[in-house]
Steps between C-alpha positions, in 0.01 A plus 500: 500500500225654293636573152166541331396821673436812293686711759848614397645292784388175341640603162837597648564171678423279201803338332685711246563360152840444341474820300472705819823353632676550168414869509630535857827323418549720194456822698728389784767378258489826304531708816791293628685497168461875452634563851802275439583699188474850652635465857841454658577338835141374488359851535594833654371427851650153514823655379507729805486202735751297299741795483474531879592134534792545258620797704487285815692215334763754393540617860284812493177596676175434309348800675731736312219501241217709647248316281575165664212486751515139616601315816853352527345156446408604146866564422584138578195381305612697194859372515435197274376733228813711538710196410311434177585658162284799415390335175359209699318733741336668202320171434457345843352795688208583265412131481516469880285813548231375261498157666472661844209718386326194357574309821340774706189480283485121545525538879226764495271265306572213738432724799150566366453136392463602136590216257834550326353382169220759513435792271577738784845344534576587138317831469625635832868455418443611140322812621780584740771448237330679212261740670685625808805710412691449831523125423725556198683781682585266787636241257712759319635649824571163661393660827514280809138595571435176315606310813205657683264430209580130543539489879171665600267257316715209615471623859122528478474162331679345797299701753171402336596138559588560864879505453557836663857438616608413147316808378694714747826349380415587139436863592819508708711381207330748266568789739863393524523536122297822483318666794184558294284242683586619851141633553379141477610458861167665586308211345667254735427742783133512400489119488696468828748261342793584724739230377451609141538866597829418672634352174390806305722709727786262580581364154591836342649634824733205559596461133578871468707511819700197392550641149600840639801347674641416156461854368771766530230740621281286731273788601464642149128428478435687826738792443451555127188335361248589770600870510483506121147354500370746759684821416665490158339677206609284208377675186503179296304285748244769581386515138362147521363486855124443504428560868301809603792626709706531180229598250303763692796741550542500122158665467560760769400323822743575785726200558414473871128494423548244223692273736232537767225414252694194384548379858131555575395309188734214591360484854144489368604228257645285777183543704288397201725200437442386859126540452519288185692233690225490762225514240300234317599276215718194440848510646694516167307810396551666838871416493545648154303819556643563846855456371432723201362768730809486721741519207316784324491693827877465521541611137302817577751613759828333402784672319566383235178355358480401134227381264638146471436458874134455402594160359558380855126513572331495160532126420358407841197721451446402137508128582207556736275615214276187512387595852179700497628691805837593349620859474554432129122523461517871586543749211771686691733202472496509120504878477821499704669296227402729212798741539732200460366384164788477251465685173259764633623858463420724795540869406761683708577184700699293251851616581702316761500814711119490538427127490485493879170690494333214314659249735374696802143487366522121468649457846257730680190375318588135561576565868179700536293229334639236736433719802143565387455129435617420852261751655194409293553124501551249217335601175184299446587240765339620821435205722720277286704395799658639808847400611708199414239242585234648276757559228584131497139384504365379168203735516729794573715415201203470268365834616837674479586380151161464342561126482808546283777394737494201729660482848 
């Protein structure tokens, strides 16, 4: 590893001093403590899932709450929380969410072979916690999106080491908890890993069917939740949806046209993600950018789609910063994050009713930057390597990372 280079990559992978770690611990501790003091049931979104589990334990149907949008398997998974005192949940859930977010960052670093004692390891997590507003929002809400934030980097870490079946199992379990990572099935399709793809489908399907037999309304997800997602006009949820299909009608675009544009953008995104998968560069970088492209394409068209969904892909992309061919070297990547800076006042867009417009800018700009990156090729790394073999070669690694990261 070349740590003496003047390039930013060499500086980022050098060991971080004790003071750097002290600052990170202070920020994470402050965020966790503040959340413990101001939330109940571990956060509003976690409370929805826990209340659904309590309803089930009391003999009712969890799908009586229209805002419970999870598979039956999630009801069973939330049951242990329902048995705990609320005062204990106030402490345990924020701590668990912060640890899961940190765990996802660690997996992202390991996927890209970035040293865990490096400056990037400290600055990346510190930047996410202090400089990216959805990070703190996710902790305060206790939203189960955090399971995807941890599961996706873990999946790619396993896949980058050839353990595709285990990677498929991780995605399957994550989908059983929250269906957010379902688009990742396309990655296994691209890679032709049929056994892993089978687990992605079977784990949530089997667990949900089994769990449904224990519910008073076994078909509640199919008869209530799916129609609600596709047809209901929930005034509360729509205020925070960042997808074009939800935002464009608010500025006068006909709803049918907005939906068509969102579907078209998602289809283009999937095509660009496939091109990135088939393109040059080391395998970890292709895995991360292909997966990010697939997930952002889904966020463009899915209902609902919130700003904290960006945390599913952001750590994976940010951890690839030492690579000269990374999408993080493109200005569009950083511009997409500007609307999410905490403490910045955006005229006419500060109220909760209009925040979705800022979130839509971040989502669309980040998705567009990834698509452009896939079409134009890795930034500054043309000829750095082609396919898995070149990505693993020492010369390919040196070219892709500027000598900063070793294979």
